[in-house]
C-alpha positions, 0 to 999 in steps of 0.5 A: 446224935440223930440217926435216920433209918429209911426204906422205900415206905418209911423214914424214922429219925431216932435221937441216941439220947434215950433212943427216942423216936422223934420222927416217923414219916411214910413215903408221902411225907405224912408225919406220925410223931408229934413235933413238939411245939414250944407254944404248948410244951417246949421240953422233951422227955427222952427217957420214957420207960419203964415209967411214964409220969411221976411216981407217988413218993418217988417209988414204983412197984413194977410187979415186985419189990419197990424201986426208989427213984 
């Protein structure tokens, strides 16, 4: 589900899957979030945090004991 939040200066669109910010526009309509283009990358990554990218041996060490993915 897409959720749109608007005030007099900004409009944000959030996808409820992963709470992903998919659009952020100012009052003039200038878009600040890259609008994915299948020519370059047709996928979407809704779960960005706490790790962006791959983990070596599928393990992360966020300042403590390792976490296996």
